[in-house]
Steps between C-alpha positions, in 0.01 A plus 500: 500500500215687671174345598310784337125530535520250779218683678663451837356751740736743668439339837634168369812673363557679831455175691749330269764765576430477873513121517759404235873570492563420132258667256519439126329635187213688664348824378459766771444783251315810616457375855566716807706389797495722811733411788551155351784267602687352201819445703686176440277399206628368164326609181579362155335616178229700675328806361437812711422747219321809630499362855512739797719420800462734798692461829587141405800295610701308238813449712698185419265411215609355164363581153595339168358610163217701656322794340423815699418720198333824610476376858498741793718454808439745787680482835614142439788313658695301239822446696709190438288402200627290211336616176631372167385519137194704598330805354396817686446707183284806557460434871469763770725439800465742790655497851633146459811326628688247281806503726736201484317332210606303193321667207665330202401522131185705572312752287431826686434694177264793532457470876419799718697462818469744793675496837623143459824326590683226313802530733738204542330312214624315194326627186722318249382528138172680578353785294368842600407653164284816513466454875407792725709483818426755773675480839607146415828359629730235353773514764758221520330309216637271232403682180703288258329502157202695638357729233387851601390645167309829469406500868348794682666533840483746788678468832635151423809351657732237352761536777744207533343316202703382201349755258791460256373151422145627438380643170369856517376699202670835442391750764362234734830421672490504880635811669 
């Protein structure tokens, strides 16, 4: 699936993202993107493990079967994104906005999420196992079949979301 050890220099990968709309099966692992524009791009089967995204714009982008394991998102705009069957396990997400996004069937297990909003989003059948959620909001979200198991949360809001259709472990229920 991945073109591993393809020895493509980072500049070629960056140029590909800048010039192409549809990107498939590329490995962006451990790269750093500062103030980068990913908006409107389509990614399928790409790997972003350990990648750092700072002040980047992902608005209206689409991801299918992508891996963001242990990635870092700081001050990123991810509004109106469509992310499905992707993995964010162990990622750090800080000061980010996922507002009005479709985040279906995703793995957010073990993420550390600070001051981030998922408001007005559809998170159907996603998982937040052992996630640390601080000042994170899920207001007016579809949480049907979303698993919140053994999460650590402080100052989180689930206002107007269908929390009765989500799965919370004992003691993790929303206030």
